[in-house]
Structures are given as C-alpha cells and as structure tokens.
N, C-alpha and C positions, 0 to 999 in steps of 0.2 A: 582543761582551763582554754587550750587553742582552740578548740571545737566552740566553745561558748562564744570567743571572741571572733571568732570566724561568722558565727550566727548573726550576731550584734552589728558586725561592720556589714554584712550585707544586707540587714535588715535597713541601718540606717542609709546606705547604697540606694536602695531600691526606693527607699522613701524620698530621697533626694532626686531622683530619676523619674519617679512618678510625679513629682513636680512640676519638673521640664516638660514631660509627655503630654499635662493635663496643660501648659501653657501651650504647648505648638499644636493641638489639637483645636483650641479656641480659635489660637491663631487662623485657622483653617475658615473661619467664616468671614475670611474677606476674599475669599476665592472658591469657596463651595457653598453648596445649599444648607440652610439650617437643620433641615433634620438629616443630613448626612452627616453633619458634625456632631449632632446629638447623638444618632447612633453609633457611630466611632467611641466617643466618652463613653456611651453606655457600656459597649463591649469592653473597653481598657478597664473600666471601674471593676465590672466583674472578675476581669483576669486578674486584676490588682488585688481584691478582696479573697481570690482562690490562692494566691502566690501568699498573702500573709495569713492566711488559715495554717499553710502549710509551714511556712518558717515559725510559727507560734507552737503548731504541734511539735516539730523538731525542737524548739528551744524549750519546752516542757518534758519532753524527754530527756534531754539531754540535762537539765535540772534532777532529775527523779534519777538521772542511771550515778550524777555526783553526789545525791544526798547518802546512795545504797553503797558511795564506797569503791563502786566498779573504775576502773583506768585502763584507759584504751591504751592501743600500741602505738607507735610514732607515724602507721598510714592510716589513724583514724579521721585525720583531717580530710584527708583527700578521698576517703572511703564517704564520709560525712556531706563532701561539697558533690560526689557525685550522686550520693542518693538525693539529696536535696534537688539540684537540678532534672534526676529522673523523673523525682516527683512531679515537678512544673510542668516538666512536656507532657506527661501521662494526664495531666489535667487539663492542657491546651488540648491535646488530640480527644478528650471527652468532650469539651466545649464544642469544637468544630464539627464532631460527630453527631453530636446535639442539636447543633443549626443547622446539619443536612437534613436530620429527620424531620425538620421541622419545614424543611423546604427553604431555608435561610441561608442561600447558597453564596450571596455575597458577604454575608457576617463571618460563614463558615471562612471562605478565600481569604477573608482581611486576618484571620487566626491564624491559617496556612503561614501566609505571607509576611506579616507584621510580628508575628510572636514567634512561632516556627522557624521562620526564615525558609521557607520552601515554597519558593516562587511556582514551581512546576505544579505542585496539589493545588496550589492556589487557582492556577491555571485550568487546571483539569477540575476543577470544582465548579469554578466559573461556567466552563463549556457544558459541563453536565446538567447545569441549572437553565440551561440555553442563554446566558449572558455571554452571547459568542463576541460581539463588538468588544467589551471590558476585558475577554479571554483573550481576543486577538493583541489588545494592546500590550498585555502582560505578556504573552509569549515573543511578542517582536521586541518590546523594548528593557525587560528584565531576562529574557531567557535567548534574545538572538537567534530566537527559532521562526525563520521565515515561513518555512514547511505549515506548521500547525498552525500560525497565524493566516495562513492564505486561506487554510481550511475552514476557519471560523468566519473569517469574513465573507465566503462563499456561504457558509451556512447562513450568516445574517443578510445574505444578498447583495451585501456590499463589493458587486461585481467589478467594480474600476479597481477599488484597494487591492481586491484579490488578484486582477488581471496584471496589475504594478510589481505584485510579489514573484507572479510566477515568470513575469518576462525576466525581473532579477536573476532567478534561478534558472532561466532558461528553459522551461517546460513549456515549450511550443505547442504542442498538441495540446495540453489543459488551457492555455491562452485560447487558443479556437474555440475549444468546448465553450468558453465562458463568453466569448464573442456571440457565438452561435445561441447562447441562451439568453441573450439581451436583444437578440435579432440583428445582429451587424455581421449580416453574411460576407460581407467585402472582407473585411478585417478577418473574420473566421477562417475563409479560404486560402487568404495569404500566408496565414501562421500555417492551417493545414498542408499547404505546398511546401512551405520550408520541411516539414515532417516527412513529406514523401519524397523531396530529393534527398535528403538526409539518409532515409532507408536504401533510396537508390545508389547513391553513394556506396553505401555500405555492403552493395548486393544483397539486400534484404529484401528480395521483390515482392514478396507475397505480403508483407507487412506494408509496402508502401499500395499495394491496391486495395488493400483492405481500407489504407486512410481515402483513397480515391473512391473506393466503391462504398464505402458505409458513410463517412465523414462529410464528402464533397457531394455526393450522389452522381460522381461521373465517372458510369460504367465503361464509355469507350476507352477512358484513360488508363481503368483498373487493366483493362483485357489489353491494352497496348505494352504496360509494364509486365505483366506475364507472361505475354508474347515475347518479350527482349529477353526475359530470364530465363525461358526454356531457349531460343536460339543462340544465348552466348553461355549457355551451361552454368547459370547461376541460379544454381537451386533448380535443376531442370524438372525433377518428378513433381515436386508441389508447384513449382509454376505452371505445368500443364495440367495437372490435377485440378488445380482452381482455375484455372481459364476455360476448361471444358463444363465446371462445375456453375459457370457463369451464364451459360446457355441454358435457357431453359425450354425452347423448342426443341422437341427431338428430332425432328426433320432437319432443322438448321444443323443441330449437334453433329447428326450423323454423316452430313457432308463435310461439317469441318474437321472429323473425324478422320474421313478419308483424304480430304486435300493436305492436311497438315504429314499425313502419313507418305504420303508422294514426294515431300519436301524432307523427310527426315533422312540425316546420313545414317551408315551403316553402323557407327560407334555409340548412338543413340537409340538403335533398335530396342535393345532388350529395356531400357526405362519405358519406351512405347509400350512395350509388351506388358510391363507391369501397370501401367495406367490403362491398359485395354481391360485389366482383369476387374477394375473398378466401373468402367462403362458399362461391360458387358451384365453385370448386375443392376444398373439402373433403369433401364427400361427394357421389354420386350423388342421394342422397335431396334434399338441398336443393337440386338445379339447377334444377326446376321453378319452385319456391317464389321462389328469387333472380332467376331469368330475368325473370319475370312482374314481379316490382318493379322491375328495370331496364327495364324496356319502358314502364312507367306513367312513370318520373320522365324518361327519355330525351323522351319523346313529351311531356312540358308541358314542357321544356327546349329543345326544337328550334329553337322559332320566334325565342327570344332568343339561343341560344347553339348555332349550329347544327354545331360541330365537336363536340358531344357525340353525333352520330352515329355518330362512330368506335366509340365503348363498344359498340355491339353486337356487334363481334367475340369481347370477353373473353367473352360470353355464347353463343357459337357458334363455337367454336375451331376444329370439324372441318366448315363447312359453307361452301363456296367460293363458293355464290349469294351469300349476305350479304354478302363482299365487292363482289360486282360492284353488288350493291343499293346499298352505302354510294357507290361511284363513281359510280353513274347520278343518285345523291340530289345528290352535290357540282356533277357538272357540270349539270343543271337548274337549281339553285339560283344558279351562277353565270351562268347564262345569264340568268335574271330579271333579276338585278340590273344585267347589263351592257348591256341594253335602254336 
C-alpha cells in the first residue's frame, strides 16, 4: 500500500511540477527566440512523456503484485523509489545519447544540464559539438572553471575574452601567445618579457632563453641570458650547451669555443669538457678545436682524477690505439699505487 501511495503522490507532484515548468518555458518568449522556446518545450514534453510511461509501468506492476497477494518488506518503498529514479535517469541518458548521435548537441546539453543536473557533461557536449561560446558560458558561470572557459573562447576565436581570463589566471605566456595571434606584438612582447623575467629570477635560464628566441625572436637576448647562466653557475652545462647550439656558423662557433675556454675557471673545466663531447660530434670543422681543449683539460686533471683518462676515447672514436694507451696508463698507475 505504501508503494502505491508513493507512486500516486509522485505522479501528482510530477503533474503539478510539469504545469509550472510549461508556464516557465512559455514565459521565456519574452527574452528568447520563439524557436528556441519551442525546442525547449518539445524536449520537456518528450521527457515528461517518458517519465509518465515509467510511472505508469511501475504502477501497473505494483497493482499486479498486490492482486497476486505479494507482500513487500519494510524497505520496499525505498527500493521502489530508487528503481523509479534509476529508470528515469536511464531514459534521460538514452535521450541525450540519441540527440548526440543525431548531432543535436544543444538538445543533448539541455538534457544533461536541466534534467540530469550535470553541467560539466553539458558543457563538454556543447564543446564537442563546436558550440564553443555556449560551452564557455557554462564553464564560467555554472562551473566557475576559467581554464576550460578560456580554452573554449580561444577555439571560438573570441581572443579578447580568452585573454581576459588568462590574465586573471596569471598565465602570462598564454596571454602573449594570444596577443601574437591577433598581431598585437607590442602587448605580446610585454607579456613575454614578464615570463622571461620570471624564469631568470628563478634561475631557469634555458627556459628564459627559449622565450627570447622562439617567442620574441631576440637571438642576442637569448644568448646573453644563457651566457649569464653559464658564468653564474645557474645550470651551467645546459646553458653552455644551448649557447653553442644557437651558433650555426661553424667558423664563428669554433672561435667562440676557444674564447670562452680561455675565460673558464678551473672549477668549471670538467663541465666544459662534457660540453666539448657534444661539440666534437657536431661537425668535422670543430674536431681539432674541441679535441685540443679536451687534451688540455685531461692533462690538467689526470693527477687528481685518474678516471678522466677515459674521456680520451670520446675524442678519438675510431682510434683503436688510444684504447690500448688508456689501458696501459691504468695498469701502470695501479702498479704504482700497489707498491
């Protein structure tokens, strides 16, 4: 009996709510287009019909159970409520999927948001359907998700709105990218400079150089910040490696390698040696210069770091004799220390 009362009450409440909903939809004519309101009304009527079918089905089923003399437990009402709502939700899901299959993304989004109370899936559905402005509004107003809203505005080419949101989120590089997209290079460079300054302050010299070189096309500034990183021991290996990588004239590069080596303090010569391994492989024109510098560093350090002798093989990759010489050196040195 309790189950039957629940169904009857639910149906009465649903009919009453449906009437209010229809009145509300009709009232939208004052601030929305006629066809938009008609579309919303049609969706609601279809859903209302589905719900009524479910309720009627459950009511008939309960009546048959009562006539057959079946008695439910105390938790039957709770089970019935869950069953009812699960069925209704399932019908909503099927309706949304049907609309998506028919490329009716706006209608599917309304089902997700208005009937399933799932604003995120509604926004995602709008985005998948290419309704980026509408999706952005849902992300922003209903979900307070500035990141996804900005991405949608960007897809919709609403760059000003996207820029404003990225500014609020302090994504300076993204702001610079969008200003560059609309050919506002002055503002783009202003924000890129902020990004480069932030990287420099945090001792991320390589990242700062990439902003100068790739975003701002300021090669000289990129080289300055890399040289600064090398000289001030802020990720020195990567700074020097990238500094040399940005010089494409092999003659100029060879000269720069020699000049910088002359200014290199003793405590950084092992780092310089590691960089020379990369430069040696770059071009035959650099092999003599890099090999000579490597020999100088190895000869200076071999007394205190005997293992450095192994580095000779990197600068004589095809010389089998050098491997034998290295082996003899290790053997003789071991004998000397074992006496």
